[in-house]
C-alpha positions in Angstrom: 64.7 -3.2 -48.2 64.0 0.6 -47.7 66.6 2.0 -45.4 65.2 5.5 -45.2 63.6 8.4 -47.0 64.7 11.9 -48.1 62.1 14.7 -47.9 61.8 17.5 -50.5 63.3 19.9 -47.9 66.6 17.7 -47.7 65.6 16.1 -44.3 66.8 12.5 -44.3 65.0 9.9 -42.1 66.8 6.5 -41.7 66.0 3.2 -40.0 62.3 3.1 -40.6 61.8 -0.6 -40.4 59.0 -1.4 -38.0 58.1 -5.0 -38.7 57.4 -7.8 -41.2 55.9 -7.1 -44.6 56.0 -8.7 -48.0 58.1 -8.6 -51.2 58.3 -10.3 -54.4 57.4 -10.2 -58.1 53.7 -9.5 -58.8 53.5 -12.7 -60.9 55.7 -15.3 -62.5 55.7 -13.5 -65.8 56.3 -10.0 -64.5 59.5 -8.0 -64.0 57.7 -5.7 -61.5 58.8 -6.2 -58.0 57.1 -4.9 -54.9 58.3 -4.5 -51.3 56.0 -3.6 -48.5 56.5 -3.3 -44.7 55.4 -1.2 -41.7 57.4 1.9 -40.8 58.1 2.5 -37.1 56.8 6.2 -37.4 54.5 8.2 -39.4 55.8 9.9 -42.6 54.2 12.4 -44.9 54.3 10.7 -48.3 53.5 13.9 -50.2 56.9 15.4 -48.8 59.1 12.4 -49.9 61.4 13.1 -52.7 63.3 9.9 -52.7 63.6 6.5 -51.1 67.0 5.3 -49.8 68.4 1.7 -50.1 71.7 0.5 -48.7 74.4 -0.4 -51.1 77.0 -2.2 -49.1 76.6 -4.6 -46.1 78.9 -7.0 -44.3 76.5 -9.8 -44.9 74.7 -9.1 -41.6 72.8 -6.2 -42.8 75.3 -3.7 -41.1 76.4 -0.8 -43.3 80.2 -0.8 -43.7 80.6 2.6 -45.2 78.7 5.9 -44.9 76.8 7.1 -46.8 76.4 4.0 -48.9 72.9 3.9 -50.1 71.1 4.3 -53.5 68.7 7.3 -53.7 65.7 6.6 -55.9 63.5 9.5 -56.8 59.7 9.3 -56.2 57.4 10.3 -59.0 
């Protein structure tokens, strides 16, 4: 699940989860995976440089080390 975003100006916004969504492969024959859910605030998608995903959790979703996330650039 997305844990945050980093804007082009370097600003990091964490803990965006705002409610249930959907995730899974687009078909049984695909290797394309989608994840979608509501954010708890409005963001400017044109300013997003990367999406952040937590690397390490304690099994309960709690981050055990900071900053432990993958940063995936947005095209």
